[in-house]
py3Dmol code that shows the C-alpha trace and the ligand (Angstrom):
import py3Dmol

protein = """\
ATOM      1  CA  MET A   1      54.108  89.347  63.795  1.00  0.00           C
ATOM      2  CA  ASN A   2      57.296  89.998  62.002  1.00  0.00           C
ATOM      3  CA  ASP A   3      56.507  91.968  58.746  1.00  0.00           C
ATOM      4  CA  ALA A   4      59.437  89.886  56.913  1.00  0.00           C
ATOM      5  CA  ARG A   5      57.626  86.485  57.801  1.00  0.00           C
ATOM      6  CA  PHE A   6      56.058  86.447  54.245  1.00  0.00           C
ATOM      7  CA  ASP A   7      58.678  88.126  52.143  1.00  0.00           C
ATOM      8  CA  ARG A   8      59.399  85.216  49.954  1.00  0.00           C
ATOM      9  CA  GLN A   9      55.559  84.705  48.973  1.00  0.00           C
ATOM     10  CA  LEU A  10      54.684  88.415  48.810  1.00  0.00           C
ATOM     11  CA  PRO A  11      56.035  88.800  45.108  1.00  0.00           C
ATOM     12  CA  LEU A  12      53.739  86.109  44.051  1.00  0.00           C
ATOM     13  CA  LEU A  13      50.671  86.865  46.017  1.00  0.00           C
ATOM     14  CA  GLY A  14      51.119  90.857  46.424  1.00  0.00           C
ATOM     15  CA  ALA A  15      49.952  92.759  49.648  1.00  0.00           C
ATOM     16  CA  GLU A  16      46.437  92.356  48.762  1.00  0.00           C
ATOM     17  CA  GLY A  17      46.690  88.601  48.295  1.00  0.00           C
ATOM     18  CA  GLN A  18      48.416  88.293  51.885  1.00  0.00           C
ATOM     19  CA  ARG A  19      45.748  90.386  53.228  1.00  0.00           C
ATOM     20  CA  ARG A  20      43.070  88.127  52.051  1.00  0.00           C
ATOM     21  CA  LEU A  21      44.785  85.063  53.470  1.00  0.00           C
ATOM     22  CA  ARG A  22      45.135  86.895  56.816  1.00  0.00           C
ATOM     23  CA  ALA A  23      41.302  87.916  56.551  1.00  0.00           C
ATOM     24  CA  ALA A  24      40.232  84.420  55.511  1.00  0.00           C
ATOM     25  CA  ASN A  25      38.200  82.035  58.060  1.00  0.00           C
ATOM     26  CA  VAL A  26      38.931  78.680  56.804  1.00  0.00           C
ATOM     27  CA  ALA A  27      37.014  75.445  58.036  1.00  0.00           C
ATOM     28  CA  VAL A  28      38.895  71.948  57.867  1.00  0.00           C
ATOM     29  CA  VAL A  29      36.572  68.931  58.219  1.00  0.00           C
ATOM     30  CA  GLY A  30      38.777  66.084  59.257  1.00  0.00           C
ATOM     31  CA  ALA A  31      42.255  66.327  60.872  1.00  0.00           C
ATOM     32  CA  GLY A  32      43.478  62.799  59.728  1.00  0.00           C
ATOM     33  CA  GLY A  33      45.870  61.811  56.988  1.00  0.00           C
ATOM     34  CA  THR A  34      44.975  64.738  54.757  1.00  0.00           C
ATOM     35  CA  GLY A  35      43.759  67.311  56.979  1.00  0.00           C
ATOM     36  CA  SER A  36      46.858  67.305  59.226  1.00  0.00           C
ATOM     37  CA  VAL A  37      48.646  68.454  55.955  1.00  0.00           C
ATOM     38  CA  VAL A  38      46.321  71.081  54.959  1.00  0.00           C
ATOM     39  CA  VAL A  39      46.052  72.661  58.570  1.00  0.00           C
ATOM     40  CA  PRO A  40      49.757  73.486  58.953  1.00  0.00           C
ATOM     41  CA  GLN A  41      49.904  74.794  55.266  1.00  0.00           C
ATOM     42  CA  LEU A  42      47.046  77.349  56.082  1.00  0.00           C
ATOM     43  CA  ALA A  43      48.851  78.266  59.072  1.00  0.00           C
ATOM     44  CA  LEU A  44      52.289  78.814  57.078  1.00  0.00           C
ATOM     45  CA  LEU A  45      50.490  80.679  54.195  1.00  0.00           C
ATOM     46  CA  GLY A  46      49.152  83.101  56.899  1.00  0.00           C
ATOM     47  CA  VAL A  47      45.518  82.450  57.227  1.00  0.00           C
ATOM     48  CA  GLY A  48      44.148  84.205  59.956  1.00  0.00           C
ATOM     49  CA  ARG A  49      41.447  82.021  61.518  1.00  0.00           C
ATOM     50  CA  ILE A  50      41.173  78.163  61.183  1.00  0.00           C
ATOM     51  CA  ALA A  51      38.422  75.882  62.324  1.00  0.00           C
ATOM     52  CA  ILE A  52      39.305  72.057  62.890  1.00  0.00           C
ATOM     53  CA  ILE A  53      36.454  69.659  63.117  1.00  0.00           C
ATOM     54  CA  ASP A  54      36.856  66.099  64.068  1.00  0.00           C
ATOM     55  CA  HIS A  55      35.381  63.797  66.624  1.00  0.00           C
ATOM     56  CA  ASP A  56      38.488  61.141  66.438  1.00  0.00           C
ATOM     57  CA  GLU A  57      41.343  60.493  68.505  1.00  0.00           C
ATOM     58  CA  LEU A  58      44.884  59.450  67.309  1.00  0.00           C
ATOM     59  CA  ASP A  59      45.486  55.817  67.057  1.00  0.00           C
ATOM     60  CA  GLU A  60      48.713  53.920  66.759  1.00  0.00           C
ATOM     61  CA  SER A  61      48.105  52.925  62.942  1.00  0.00           C
ATOM     62  CA  ASN A  62      47.731  56.955  62.431  1.00  0.00           C
ATOM     63  CA  ARG A  63      51.589  57.523  63.083  1.00  0.00           C
ATOM     64  CA  ASN A  64      52.779  56.718  59.784  1.00  0.00           C
ATOM     65  CA  ARG A  65      51.056  59.803  58.358  1.00  0.00           C
ATOM     66  CA  HIS A  66      49.928  62.308  60.922  1.00  0.00           C
ATOM     67  CA  PHE A  67      52.187  65.444  60.760  1.00  0.00           C
ATOM     68  CA  CYS A  68      50.726  66.733  63.946  1.00  0.00           C
ATOM     69  CA  ALA A  69      51.426  63.870  65.943  1.00  0.00           C
ATOM     70  CA  ARG A  70      54.486  63.580  68.383  1.00  0.00           C
ATOM     71  CA  TYR A  71      56.068  60.321  69.537  1.00  0.00           C
ATOM     72  CA  ASN A  72      54.960  60.807  73.049  1.00  0.00           C
ATOM     73  CA  ASP A  73      51.216  61.833  72.291  1.00  0.00           C
ATOM     74  CA  PRO A  74      49.276  59.469  74.510  1.00  0.00           C
ATOM     75  CA  ILE A  75      47.123  56.895  73.047  1.00  0.00           C
ATOM     76  CA  PRO A  76      44.340  56.677  73.947  1.00  0.00           C
ATOM     77  CA  GLY A  77      43.525  60.179  74.960  1.00  0.00           C
ATOM     78  CA  THR A  78      44.770  62.557  71.973  1.00  0.00           C
ATOM     79  CA  ARG A  79      42.260  64.183  70.332  1.00  0.00           C
ATOM     80  CA  LYS A  80      43.340  64.926  66.536  1.00  0.00           C
ATOM     81  CA  VAL A  81      41.863  68.596  66.879  1.00  0.00           C
ATOM     82  CA  ASP A  82      44.163  69.391  69.755  1.00  0.00           C
ATOM     83  CA  ILE A  83      47.194  68.312  68.076  1.00  0.00           C
ATOM     84  CA  ALA A  84      46.355  70.100  64.816  1.00  0.00           C
ATOM     85  CA  GLN A  85      45.718  73.209  67.024  1.00  0.00           C
ATOM     86  CA  ARG A  86      48.918  72.743  68.663  1.00  0.00           C
ATOM     87  CA  MET A  87      50.834  72.691  65.303  1.00  0.00           C
ATOM     88  CA  VAL A  88      49.102  75.806  64.130  1.00  0.00           C
ATOM     89  CA  LEU A  89      49.899  77.715  67.386  1.00  0.00           C
ATOM     90  CA  ASN A  90      53.624  76.513  67.297  1.00  0.00           C
ATOM     91  CA  TYR A  91      54.072  78.199  63.880  1.00  0.00           C
ATOM     92  CA  ASP A  92      51.862  81.440  64.803  1.00  0.00           C
ATOM     93  CA  ARG A  93      50.253  82.233  68.136  1.00  0.00           C
ATOM     94  CA  THR A  94      48.266  85.132  66.548  1.00  0.00           C
ATOM     95  CA  ILE A  95      46.038  82.773  64.447  1.00  0.00           C
ATOM     96  CA  ARG A  96      42.697  82.101  65.806  1.00  0.00           C
ATOM     97  CA  VAL A  97      42.085  78.416  65.964  1.00  0.00           C
ATOM     98  CA  ASP A  98      38.518  77.176  66.891  1.00  0.00           C
ATOM     99  CA  VAL A  99      38.229  73.271  67.521  1.00  0.00           C
ATOM    100  CA  VAL A 100      35.173  71.146  67.282  1.00  0.00           C
ATOM    101  CA  SER A 101      35.723  67.803  68.800  1.00  0.00           C
ATOM    102  CA  SER A 102      32.411  66.442  67.520  1.00  0.00           C
ATOM    103  CA  SER A 103      31.337  64.761  64.065  1.00  0.00           C
ATOM    104  CA  LEU A 104      30.618  67.201  61.374  1.00  0.00           C
ATOM    105  CA  LEU A 105      27.002  66.035  61.839  1.00  0.00           C
ATOM    106  CA  SER A 106      26.387  68.136  65.019  1.00  0.00           C
ATOM    107  CA  ARG A 107      25.214  71.552  65.645  1.00  0.00           C
ATOM    108  CA  ALA A 108      28.718  72.716  66.533  1.00  0.00           C
ATOM    109  CA  GLY A 109      30.225  71.138  63.271  1.00  0.00           C
ATOM    110  CA  PHE A 110      27.518  72.884  61.066  1.00  0.00           C
ATOM    111  CA  GLU A 111      27.974  76.338  62.902  1.00  0.00           C
ATOM    112  CA  ALA A 112      31.802  76.150  62.143  1.00  0.00           C
ATOM    113  CA  VAL A 113      31.269  75.510  58.486  1.00  0.00           C
ATOM    114  CA  LYS A 114      28.544  78.032  58.228  1.00  0.00           C
ATOM    115  CA  SER A 115      30.757  80.640  59.769  1.00  0.00           C
ATOM    116  CA  ALA A 116      33.681  79.878  57.444  1.00  0.00           C
ATOM    117  CA  ASP A 117      34.792  81.805  54.066  1.00  0.00           C
ATOM    118  CA  PHE A 118      36.224  78.516  52.711  1.00  0.00           C
ATOM    119  CA  VAL A 119      35.629  74.822  53.637  1.00  0.00           C
ATOM    120  CA  PHE A 120      38.088  71.718  53.145  1.00  0.00           C
ATOM    121  CA  GLY A 121      36.866  68.356  53.272  1.00  0.00           C
ATOM    122  CA  CYS A 122      39.412  65.797  54.313  1.00  0.00           C
ATOM    123  CA  VAL A 123      36.983  62.971  55.092  1.00  0.00           C
ATOM    124  CA  ASP A 124      36.888  59.157  54.221  1.00  0.00           C
ATOM    125  CA  LEU A 125      32.847  58.888  53.941  1.00  0.00           C
ATOM    126  CA  GLU A 126      30.962  59.684  50.976  1.00  0.00           C
ATOM    127  CA  GLY A 127      27.941  60.651  53.243  1.00  0.00           C
ATOM    128  CA  VAL A 128      29.612  63.251  54.891  1.00  0.00           C
ATOM    129  CA  ARG A 129      31.192  64.744  51.583  1.00  0.00           C
ATOM    130  CA  LEU A 130      27.320  65.036  50.430  1.00  0.00           C
ATOM    131  CA  VAL A 131      26.323  66.811  53.644  1.00  0.00           C
ATOM    132  CA  LEU A 132      29.295  69.206  53.311  1.00  0.00           C
ATOM    133  CA  LEU A 133      28.431  69.814  49.535  1.00  0.00           C
ATOM    134  CA  GLU A 134      24.931  70.672  50.452  1.00  0.00           C
ATOM    135  CA  LEU A 135      25.699  72.798  53.379  1.00  0.00           C
ATOM    136  CA  CYS A 136      28.489  74.756  51.607  1.00  0.00           C
ATOM    137  CA  MET A 137      26.388  75.239  48.406  1.00  0.00           C
ATOM    138  CA  ALA A 138      23.232  76.326  50.331  1.00  0.00           C
ATOM    139  CA  HIS A 139      25.609  78.817  52.098  1.00  0.00           C
ATOM    140  CA  ASN A 140      27.570  79.976  49.244  1.00  0.00           C
ATOM    141  CA  LYS A 141      30.855  78.443  50.419  1.00  0.00           C
ATOM    142  CA  PRO A 142      33.596  77.346  48.214  1.00  0.00           C
ATOM    143  CA  TYR A 143      34.187  73.609  49.030  1.00  0.00           C
ATOM    144  CA  ILE A 144      37.467  71.929  48.488  1.00  0.00           C
ATOM    145  CA  ASP A 145      37.287  68.112  48.704  1.00  0.00           C
ATOM    146  CA  ILE A 146      40.400  65.830  48.875  1.00  0.00           C
ATOM    147  CA  ALA A 147      40.067  62.060  48.366  1.00  0.00           C
ATOM    148  CA  THR A 148      43.103  59.633  48.094  1.00  0.00           C
ATOM    149  CA  GLY A 149      43.066  55.983  47.022  1.00  0.00           C
ATOM    150  CA  VAL A 150      45.634  53.267  47.477  1.00  0.00           C
ATOM    151  CA  GLU A 151      45.003  49.745  46.200  1.00  0.00           C
ATOM    152  CA  ALA A 152      47.563  47.115  47.018  1.00  0.00           C
ATOM    153  CA  GLY A 153      47.087  45.376  43.734  1.00  0.00           C
ATOM    154  CA  PRO A 154      48.185  43.641  41.795  1.00  0.00           C
ATOM    155  CA  PRO A 155      48.775  46.070  39.976  1.00  0.00           C
ATOM    156  CA  PRO A 156      49.069  48.571  42.700  1.00  0.00           C
ATOM    157  CA  ILE A 157      47.082  51.772  42.000  1.00  0.00           C
ATOM    158  CA  TYR A 158      47.756  54.998  44.178  1.00  0.00           C
ATOM    159  CA  GLY A 159      47.032  58.500  43.826  1.00  0.00           C
ATOM    160  CA  GLY A 160      44.149  61.221  44.688  1.00  0.00           C
ATOM    161  CA  ARG A 161      41.875  63.882  43.620  1.00  0.00           C
ATOM    162  CA  VAL A 162      41.057  67.455  44.515  1.00  0.00           C
ATOM    163  CA  CYS A 163      37.445  68.773  43.630  1.00  0.00           C
ATOM    164  CA  CYS A 164      36.627  72.267  43.997  1.00  0.00           C
ATOM    165  CA  SER A 165      32.854  72.766  44.380  1.00  0.00           C
ATOM    166  CA  LEU A 166      31.842  76.447  43.670  1.00  0.00           C
ATOM    167  CA  PRO A 167      28.277  77.913  43.657  1.00  0.00           C
ATOM    168  CA  GLY A 168      27.320  78.144  40.310  1.00  0.00           C
ATOM    169  CA  GLY A 169      30.352  76.573  38.939  1.00  0.00           C
ATOM    170  CA  GLY A 170      30.502  72.804  39.232  1.00  0.00           C
ATOM    171  CA  CYS A 171      30.583  70.510  42.067  1.00  0.00           C
ATOM    172  CA  LEU A 172      31.372  67.082  43.441  1.00  0.00           C
ATOM    173  CA  ALA A 173      28.046  65.653  42.382  1.00  0.00           C
ATOM    174  CA  CYS A 174      27.725  66.879  38.856  1.00  0.00           C
ATOM    175  CA  LEU A 175      31.233  65.917  38.063  1.00  0.00           C
ATOM    176  CA  GLY A 176      30.281  62.342  39.137  1.00  0.00           C
ATOM    177  CA  GLU A 177      32.701  62.393  42.172  1.00  0.00           C
ATOM    178  CA  LEU A 178      30.138  61.195  44.624  1.00  0.00           C
ATOM    179  CA  ASP A 179      29.473  57.119  44.749  1.00  0.00           C
ATOM    180  CA  ALA A 180      25.496  57.126  45.321  1.00  0.00           C
ATOM    181  CA  ALA A 181      25.407  53.768  46.991  1.00  0.00           C
ATOM    182  CA  GLU A 182      28.116  54.653  49.422  1.00  0.00           C
ATOM    183  CA  THR A 183      26.503  57.887  50.310  1.00  0.00           C
ATOM    184  CA  ALA A 184      23.142  56.265  50.974  1.00  0.00           C
ATOM    185  CA  ARG A 185      24.767  53.756  52.938  1.00  0.00           C
ATOM    186  CA  ASP A 186      26.945  56.078  55.128  1.00  0.00           C
ATOM    187  CA  LEU A 187      23.622  58.234  55.814  1.00  0.00           C
ATOM    188  CA  GLU A 188      21.048  55.525  56.422  1.00  0.00           C
ATOM    189  CA  SER A 189      19.500  55.111  59.895  1.00  0.00           C
ATOM    190  CA  ALA A 190      20.073  52.386  62.228  1.00  0.00           C
ATOM    191  CA  SER A 191      16.812  50.739  61.419  1.00  0.00           C
ATOM    192  CA  GLN A 192      17.809  51.189  57.683  1.00  0.00           C
ATOM    193  CA  ARG A 193      21.190  49.524  58.344  1.00  0.00           C
ATOM    194  CA  ARG A 194      19.615  46.490  60.223  1.00  0.00           C
ATOM    195  CA  ASP A 195      17.081  45.900  57.414  1.00  0.00           C
ATOM    196  CA  ARG A 196      19.822  46.048  54.653  1.00  0.00           C
ATOM    197  CA  GLU A 197      22.277  43.872  56.448  1.00  0.00           C
ATOM    198  CA  ALA A 198      19.529  41.330  57.250  1.00  0.00           C
ATOM    199  CA  ILE A 199      19.150  41.187  53.274  1.00  0.00           C
ATOM    200  CA  TYR A 200      22.730  41.421  51.960  1.00  0.00           C
ATOM    201  CA  GLY A 201      24.829  40.679  55.087  1.00  0.00           C
ATOM    202  CA  ILE A 202      27.220  43.174  56.959  1.00  0.00           C
ATOM    203  CA  ASP A 203      29.620  44.775  54.296  1.00  0.00           C
ATOM    204  CA  LYS A 204      33.358  45.461  54.550  1.00  0.00           C
ATOM    205  CA  ALA A 205      33.145  49.106  55.743  1.00  0.00           C
ATOM    206  CA  THR A 206      30.830  48.572  58.504  1.00  0.00           C
ATOM    207  CA  LEU A 207      33.237  46.000  59.916  1.00  0.00           C
ATOM    208  CA  GLY A 208      35.847  48.878  59.848  1.00  0.00           C
ATOM    209  CA  ALA A 209      38.036  47.560  57.112  1.00  0.00           C
ATOM    210  CA  HIS A 210      40.526  50.390  56.110  1.00  0.00           C
ATOM    211  CA  GLY A 211      42.609  50.510  52.943  1.00  0.00           C
ATOM    212  CA  PRO A 212      46.290  51.161  52.901  1.00  0.00           C
ATOM    213  CA  SER A 213      47.210  54.935  53.480  1.00  0.00           C
ATOM    214  CA  VAL A 214      50.662  56.420  52.768  1.00  0.00           C
ATOM    215  CA  VAL A 215      51.798  59.848  53.834  1.00  0.00           C
ATOM    216  CA  SER A 216      53.709  61.026  50.566  1.00  0.00           C
ATOM    217  CA  ILE A 217      50.198  60.264  48.477  1.00  0.00           C
ATOM    218  CA  ASN A 218      48.165  62.131  51.053  1.00  0.00           C
ATOM    219  CA  GLY A 219      50.770  64.679  51.052  1.00  0.00           C
ATOM    220  CA  VAL A 220      50.958  65.561  47.289  1.00  0.00           C
ATOM    221  CA  THR A 221      47.072  65.388  47.105  1.00  0.00           C
ATOM    222  CA  ALA A 222      46.508  67.795  50.331  1.00  0.00           C
ATOM    223  CA  SER A 223      49.179  70.201  48.724  1.00  0.00           C
ATOM    224  CA  LEU A 224      47.518  70.336  45.598  1.00  0.00           C
ATOM    225  CA  ALA A 225      44.390  71.236  47.464  1.00  0.00           C
ATOM    226  CA  ALA A 226      45.946  73.789  49.324  1.00  0.00           C
ATOM    227  CA  THR A 227      47.291  75.478  46.187  1.00  0.00           C
ATOM    228  CA  GLU A 228      43.844  75.537  44.845  1.00  0.00           C
ATOM    229  CA  PHE A 229      42.699  77.220  47.856  1.00  0.00           C
ATOM    230  CA  LEU A 230      45.582  79.656  47.442  1.00  0.00           C
ATOM    231  CA  LYS A 231      44.567  80.675  44.133  1.00  0.00           C
ATOM    232  CA  LEU A 232      40.641  81.048  44.922  1.00  0.00           C
ATOM    233  CA  CYS A 233      41.453  83.149  48.230  1.00  0.00           C
ATOM    234  CA  THR A 234      44.141  85.503  46.841  1.00  0.00           C
ATOM    235  CA  GLY A 235      42.913  85.688  43.165  1.00  0.00           C
ATOM    236  CA  LEU A 236      46.076  84.451  41.880  1.00  0.00           C
ATOM    237  CA  ALA A 237      44.450  82.367  39.326  1.00  0.00           C
ATOM    238  CA  LYS A 238      41.078  80.585  38.630  1.00  0.00           C
ATOM    239  CA  PRO A 239      41.110  77.241  40.654  1.00  0.00           C
ATOM    240  CA  THR A 240      40.801  74.043  38.630  1.00  0.00           C
ATOM    241  CA  ARG A 241      37.692  72.188  39.260  1.00  0.00           C
ATOM    242  CA  LEU A 242      38.776  68.875  39.499  1.00  0.00           C
ATOM    243  CA  LEU A 243      42.464  67.569  39.622  1.00  0.00           C
ATOM    244  CA  ARG A 244      43.504  63.880  39.395  1.00  0.00           C
ATOM    245  CA  TYR A 245      46.942  62.700  40.783  1.00  0.00           C
ATOM    246  CA  ASP A 246      48.120  59.360  39.273  1.00  0.00           C
ATOM    247  CA  GLY A 247      50.951  58.177  41.533  1.00  0.00           C
ATOM    248  CA  GLY A 248      51.909  55.413  39.337  1.00  0.00           C
ATOM    249  CA  MET A 249      52.261  57.340  36.341  1.00  0.00           C
ATOM    250  CA  SER A 250      53.704  60.373  38.317  1.00  0.00           C
ATOM    251  CA  ARG A 251      51.143  62.736  36.663  1.00  0.00           C
ATOM    252  CA  VAL A 252      48.577  65.450  37.864  1.00  0.00           C
ATOM    253  CA  SER A 253      46.111  66.204  35.177  1.00  0.00           C
ATOM    254  CA  PRO A 254      42.971  68.526  35.256  1.00  0.00           C
ATOM    255  CA  SER A 255      39.734  66.679  34.656  1.00  0.00           C
ATOM    256  CA  ARG A 256      37.972  67.489  31.246  1.00  0.00           C
ATOM    257  CA  ASP A 257      34.599  66.639  32.524  1.00  0.00           C
ATOM    258  CA  VAL A 258      31.935  69.227  32.350  1.00  0.00           C
ATOM    259  CA  PRO A 259      29.565  70.004  35.029  1.00  0.00           C
ATOM    260  CA  VAL A 260      25.803  69.389  34.562  1.00  0.00           C
ATOM    261  CA  ALA A 261      24.130  72.701  33.629  1.00  0.00           C
ATOM    262  CA  ASP A 262      21.055  72.216  35.895  1.00  0.00           C
ATOM    263  CA  CYS A 263      22.697  70.427  38.938  1.00  0.00           C
ATOM    264  CA  TYR A 264      20.740  70.538  42.114  1.00  0.00           C
ATOM    265  CA  TYR A 265      23.638  71.291  44.289  1.00  0.00           C
ATOM    266  CA  CYS A 266      25.874  73.749  42.695  1.00  0.00           C
ATOM    267  CA  LYS A 267      23.249  75.451  40.537  1.00  0.00           C
ATOM    268  CA  GLY A 268      20.073  74.949  42.232  1.00  0.00           C
ATOM    269  CA  LEU A 269      20.944  75.649  45.920  1.00  0.00           C
ATOM    270  CA  GLY A 270      22.750  78.827  45.092  1.00  0.00           C
ATOM    271  CA  GLY A 271      22.855  80.397  48.429  1.00  0.00           C
ATOM    272  CA  SER A 272      19.291  79.419  49.288  1.00  0.00           C
ATOM    273  CA  ALA A 273      20.292  78.668  53.056  1.00  0.00           C
ATOM    274  CA  GLU A 274      16.777  79.316  54.148  1.00  0.00           C
ATOM    275  CA  GLY A 275      14.979  77.082  51.871  1.00  0.00           C
ATOM    276  CA  VAL A 276      17.013  74.018  52.416  1.00  0.00           C
ATOM    277  CA  GLU A 277      16.820  71.684  55.148  1.00  0.00           C
ATOM    278  CA  VAL A 278      20.337  70.436  55.598  1.00  0.00           C
ATOM    279  CA  GLU A 279      19.677  70.047  59.339  1.00  0.00           C
ATOM    280  CA  ARG A 280      17.886  66.986  58.550  1.00  0.00           C
ATOM    281  CA  PHE A 281      21.106  65.254  58.668  1.00  0.00           C
ATOM    282  CA  LEU A 282      21.630  66.061  62.224  1.00  0.00           C
ATOM    283  CA  PRO A 283      21.233  63.365  64.810  1.00  0.00           C
ATOM    284  CA  ARG A 284      17.958  63.903  66.746  1.00  0.00           C
ATOM    285  CA  ASP A 285      19.448  65.011  70.086  1.00  0.00           C
ATOM    286  CA  GLU A 286      21.223  67.823  68.041  1.00  0.00           C
ATOM    287  CA  LEU A 287      18.091  69.123  66.591  1.00  0.00           C
ATOM    288  CA  GLN A 288      16.823  71.422  69.672  1.00  0.00           C
ATOM    289  CA  PRO A 289      19.415  73.607  71.578  1.00  0.00           C
ATOM    290  CA  PRO A 290      21.626  75.778  69.463  1.00  0.00           C
ATOM    291  CA  GLY A 291      24.590  75.611  72.006  1.00  0.00           C
ATOM    292  CA  MET A 292      27.824  75.895  70.296  1.00  0.00           C
ATOM    293  CA  THR A 293      30.499  73.788  71.928  1.00  0.00           C
ATOM    294  CA  VAL A 294      33.444  75.208  69.953  1.00  0.00           C
ATOM    295  CA  SER A 295      36.636  75.809  72.319  1.00  0.00           C
ATOM    296  CA  LYS A 296      38.754  78.711  71.246  1.00  0.00           C
ATOM    297  CA  GLN A 297      42.548  78.709  71.681  1.00  0.00           C
ATOM    298  CA  LYS A 298      42.563  76.094  74.312  1.00  0.00           C
ATOM    299  CA  ARG A 299      45.920  76.634  76.118  1.00  0.00           C
ATOM    300  CA  ILE A 300      48.241  73.787  74.849  1.00  0.00           C
ATOM    301  CA  THR A 301      51.522  73.029  76.385  1.00  0.00           C
ATOM    302  CA  HIS A 302      54.549  73.817  74.170  1.00  0.00           C
ATOM    303  CA  GLU A 303      57.841  72.025  74.599  1.00  0.00           C
TER     304      GLU A 303
END
"""
ligand_1 = """\
1
ZN
Zn 27.065 70.591 40.682
"""
view = py3Dmol.view(width=600, height=400)
view.addModel(protein, "pdb")
view.setStyle({"model": 0}, {"cartoon": {"style": "trace"}})
view.addModel(ligand_1, "xyz")
view.setStyle({"model": 1}, {"stick": {}})
view.zoomTo()
view.show()
């Protein structure tokens, strides 16, 4: 790599900060609207190893906001992990990129998170956020979660938030950023879902209803998260636990909420990986063989 590549950020980060970025192994769960903004920024900052986890394929309706998609990527048939990996390698072919083209709730997904130094959650489901939180706190990983919200209104409401969950230092759960009902619904078994729907009917989320999603709002929120990671990784500053972005008011503000002193997740789990059965969240057919299916540096055609 050309030594001058990072000349414009070295005065801020210092040689040691840049070295820490190069040494970092960062897992990004979700390569969609916000993940596709985070991954290229990690590559440009100089992170040495990136794992990208997503089971989804590119859809026509993603094209308004997916930074890694090209006009001629075929639909169907384009995995989001592959175009994110392509983007990284277009910037810097010395970066190691591992892709996991399955759900986080798979053995390969868990292994990629467990071997990372930092974890980004760029997901839509509260249930996946909870699993990530438990996995990261049990294994002592800083977990940076991104959420965006757009409601068409009236009045329209749009913005996002970034939450840095740190072992021992506050998290999504004790800062009140996890919706308990949604989390339970996301993680219920097929039979629990049938029972609930028999009583309450089928809800909008199950029917696949999606809210609006806008590239600039995703971009601001994901860039705030990338900057909190930068602080944490290089030691530039202490990261902010919870940041809120209000698009309508053009305002970014740190939350004054105080974490709960005896939080089960960030205080109780404290690196107790052996004592925590996070694997209970894995589907039954994933519980037995530990076979990793992570593919490394799969060759991608460059134009
Ligand atoms: Zn907590």
